[in-house]
N, C-alpha and C positions, 0 to 999 in steps of 0.2 A: 621728456620736456622738449620743448621746441628749441631747435638750434637757433641761437641768436642771429646767425648769418642768414637764415631764411627771411628774417624780419628786416634785415638792412636795405635801405632804399636803393643800395648800389646794386642789389641782386635782382630788382624789378625789372622786368622787361616791359609792362605796361600795368598801370593801375587805373581803373574806370570809375567813373561816377555811376549812379544809379541808371539802369537801362531805360532807354526810349523805345516804347513798343510801337512798331510800325505796322505790323499786321498780327491779329488776333482773331482766330476763328473759334466757334463754340467747341469746347472740349480742349483746344489749345494743345498745348505740350502733353498733356495726359493722353490724348487720343494719338499722338504720334509715334511712329516707330523708328525714326531716323533723326538725329540732330546733326546739323552741319555747323561746325565753330571755325571761325575764320579769324586769324590774328593779323591785323591790318596796319600798314605803314602809309603815310600821306605820301603824296606826290611833293618832291622838295620845291617844285615851282609854286606851291599853293602855301600861304602862311597857315598856321594852325587853326585860327579862328574861321578863316575861310573854308578850310577843309572840313572842319566840323560842321558849319552851316551848310555845307553843300551836301555832305553825307546824310545829315538829318532831314533836309527839307527838300533838295531836288532828287537825290537818290532814293530816299525814303518814300517820297511822293510817286515815283515810278511803280514802287511795288504797291502804294495804296490805291492807285488810280487805273493800273493796267491789270485787266482781269486775266489775262494769260500768265502774268507774273505772280499775282496774289492768291489765285484761286489753288495752286498745289500746296501753298504755304499754310501750315497749321497755325504757326506763331514765328514771329520775326522780331527780334530785338537787336538795337544798337546800343553797345556799351562803350560810350565816348571817354577815351583816356583824359586823365587829368595832366596838368603840364607839370611832368616830373623831370627834372633835369636828368639827361642821359637815358631816358626811357627808349627802349628799341622799338617799340611799337605805339600805334596811337589809338587804338581801339580794338575792340573784339565784338564780332557778330555772331548771333546764334539763329540759325533758320531751322525749323522743324517741319518734317514731312511725314507723309504716311509710311514710306519704305524707300529703300535704295533706289528701286525702279522707278517710282514717282519723282524723286529728286532727278535723276537721269533725263527722264521726260521733261522736267521743267526747265533743263538748261539746252534742251534741243528746239525750244520754240523760237520763231524768228525774233520775237521781241527780245530774246537774250542776246543774240548777235548784234540786232539793230539798235537797241537801247541800252543794254546793261554793259556789254562788253566795251563799247566806245566811253561810256560814262566811267567805269572802272579806270581805264586808261588815262583819263583826265584827272582824276582825284586821288588815285592811289598809285603806289609802286607795285603793279601786279606781280612782278618776280619776286617780291618779298613776302607776299600772302602766305601764311602757313595754314593749312587747313586740317581739321580732325572731324572724321566722320564716326559717329557712335549711335549705338541705341538708346533705349530707355535705361536710366540708371539704375543699378542694384541698391536698394535701400537696405543699409547695414543695421541701422538703430532708427525705430520709429518712434 
């Protein structure tokens, strides 16, 4: 059975609402070979509603509108955290790429350092971001 402690609100680092799809290419996640998951904390200088609006609209629009940013991405979701007292993080993002090499190439484009990095410094606490790189999941039960 489930450990009741795992279900306690005090154990949750972040609980998110349904994802907001930012980029979705044909084939999406199924065609990708690498998933980048990042757990995010907002910049304390921003109120949570302003953080969520900026992340969804401004940051998301950079990926929607700048080809060098969206072309390598097979699928990009933003999972905005709900207002949970004591939550350690404020959201989770998933970005899917063809491969590790494709992801590395994507973060080496000038638009990454010119647009994304300054934006991340504005609305997130960059040092607090936790990253996980993984491949396609192994399906145990279909």
